[in-house]
C-alpha positions in Angstrom: -24.5 48.2 39.0 -23.3 49.9 42.3 -23.2 46.3 44.0 -21.1 45.0 41.4 -18.7 48.2 41.4 -18.4 47.9 45.4 -17.7 44.0 45.0 -15.0 44.9 42.3 -13.4 47.6 44.5 -13.5 44.9 47.6 -11.8 42.4 45.3 -9.0 45.0 44.3 -8.6 45.9 48.1 -8.2 42.4 49.1 -5.9 41.6 46.3 -3.7 44.4 47.1 -3.7 43.8 50.9 -2.6 40.1 50.1 0.2 41.2 47.7 1.5 43.8 50.3 1.4 41.1 53.0 3.4 38.6 50.7 5.7 41.5 49.8 6.5 42.5 53.3 7.0 38.8 54.4 9.3 37.9 51.4 11.3 41.1 51.7 11.9 40.7 55.4 12.8 37.0 55.0 15.4 38.0 52.2 17.1 40.5 54.6 17.1 38.1 57.4 18.9 35.3 55.3 21.2 37.9 53.8 22.2 39.2 57.2 22.4 35.8 58.6 25.1 34.8 55.8 26.9 37.9 56.4 27.0 37.3 60.0 28.8 33.9 59.2 31.6 36.0 58.0 31.3 39.0 60.3 34.6 38.6 62.0 36.4 38.3 58.5 34.5 41.3 57.1 35.4 43.4 60.2 39.1 42.4 59.8 39.0 43.2 56.1 37.2 46.5 56.4 39.8 48.0 58.8 42.6 47.7 56.1 40.3 47.8 52.8 39.0 51.1 51.8 36.4 49.5 49.5 35.3 47.0 52.0 34.8 49.7 54.5 32.8 51.7 52.1 30.5 48.6 51.6 30.2 48.1 55.2 29.1 51.8 55.6 26.8 51.5 52.7 25.1 48.6 54.3 24.6 50.4 57.6 23.1 53.3 56.0 20.8 51.0 53.9 19.7 49.2 56.9 19.0 52.5 58.8 17.0 54.1 55.9 15.0 50.8 55.6 14.3 50.9 59.2 13.3 54.5 59.1 11.1 53.9 56.0 9.3 50.8 57.8 8.5 52.9 60.8 6.8 55.5 58.7 4.8 52.8 57.0 3.8 51.6 60.5 2.7 55.1 61.6 0.7 55.6 58.4 -1.1 52.1 59.0 -1.5 53.1 62.7 0.7 50.2 63.9 2.4 50.4 67.2 5.7 48.8 66.6 8.8 49.7 68.4 
């Protein structure tokens, strides 16, 4: 009985690890694609945000979101004991 429970727990742990890895990869890829698309229009975005309060607020919100995401990722790396700068 104990061996069966240990095997089930191991299976759950491995599944969760695989799902976590896939999620990190997918989210990172999605963010890179989004930023790459945005960078194609970066000059236009900067020009518009200088005279458009809504565009400026959106740029500032994006900046805060990236900063928050980076900080949260660093916390996760620390929890996992990873030394990622």
